[in-house]
C-alpha positions as CSV (number, residue, x, y, z in Angstrom):
1,M,283.3,-19.7,252.3
2,T,281.7,-18.2,249.1
3,D,280.8,-19.8,245.8
4,A,283.1,-18.6,243.2
5,P,281.6,-17.8,239.8
6,P,282.0,-20.5,237.1
7,K,284.8,-20.2,234.7
8,A,284.2,-19.2,231.3
9,P,285.4,-21.8,228.9
10,K,288.7,-21.1,227.1
11,R,288.4,-19.5,223.8
12,T,290.2,-21.6,221.1
13,R,290.7,-21.0,217.3
14,R,288.4,-22.6,215.0
15,N,289.7,-25.8,213.9
16,P,289.2,-26.0,210.1
17,E,289.3,-29.7,210.0
18,M,286.1,-29.9,211.9
19,E,284.2,-27.5,209.7
20,P,282.8,-28.2,206.4
21,L,284.5,-27.2,203.2
22,P,282.4,-24.3,201.5
23,Y,282.2,-24.3,197.7
24,Y,283.9,-21.0,197.7
25,P,286.7,-21.0,200.4
26,S,289.0,-18.1,201.4
27,E,292.4,-18.5,200.0
28,D,293.6,-19.1,203.6
29,R,291.5,-22.1,203.6
30,I,292.8,-23.3,200.5
31,V,296.1,-22.9,202.0
32,Y,295.2,-25.0,204.9
33,E,293.8,-27.8,202.8
34,V,297.0,-27.8,200.4
35,F,299.6,-27.3,203.2
36,G,297.9,-28.6,206.2
37,E,298.7,-25.1,208.2
38,V,298.4,-21.5,207.5
39,T,301.5,-19.6,208.0
40,A,303.1,-16.5,206.2
41,A,305.3,-18.8,204.4
42,T,302.6,-21.3,203.2
43,K,300.5,-18.1,201.9
44,K,303.4,-16.8,200.1
45,I,304.1,-20.0,198.5
46,W,300.5,-20.5,197.4
47,R,300.1,-17.0,196.2
48,D,303.4,-17.6,193.9
49,A,302.4,-21.1,193.0
50,A,298.8,-20.5,192.0
51,T,300.0,-17.4,189.7
52,I,301.9,-20.1,187.6
53,L,299.4,-22.8,188.2
54,E,296.7,-20.8,186.6
55,R,298.5,-20.5,183.4
56,N,298.4,-24.2,183.3
57,G,294.6,-24.6,184.1
58,L,294.1,-24.4,187.8
59,P,290.8,-22.4,188.4
60,K,290.9,-18.8,188.9
61,R,289.2,-16.4,191.4
62,D,285.4,-16.0,190.5
63,P,285.0,-12.0,191.0
64,L,281.1,-12.8,191.2
65,M,281.8,-15.2,194.3
66,C,283.7,-12.9,196.2
67,N,287.1,-13.4,194.3
68,R,287.3,-16.9,195.5
69,R,288.0,-20.2,193.8
70,F,285.4,-22.9,193.3
71,W,287.0,-25.8,195.7
72,P,285.7,-29.0,193.9
73,A,287.2,-27.6,190.8
74,V,290.8,-26.7,192.3
75,K,290.7,-30.2,194.2
76,E,290.0,-31.8,190.7
77,W,292.6,-29.8,189.3
78,L,295.2,-30.9,191.9
79,D,294.4,-34.5,191.8
80,Q,295.0,-34.6,188.0
81,Y,298.2,-32.6,188.4
82,N,299.6,-34.9,190.9
83,G,298.4,-38.0,188.8
84,L,295.7,-39.1,190.9
85,S,292.8,-38.5,188.4
86,P,292.9,-40.6,185.0
87,E,291.4,-38.0,183.2
88,P,293.5,-34.9,182.0
89,W,292.3,-31.5,182.7
90,T,291.3,-29.9,179.8
């Protein structure tokens, strides 16, 4: 009887819940944080909603930061938009 080589661990997709959120996450990561999943549908919903919400103050993408949004400002804006912050966004 020969010894079989050890099996390699299964590859799994990265789990965004377990990773720290960078200041400038990708749009896919923002979609995950907002909707809890990244699908073609949630990406389209975010893309369309972000275009409209930017007119009302949602932080825009910063070209100096790889065209990404500053997450702490996005979260603060979403909290205020949903009535979770006592301070109005100006």
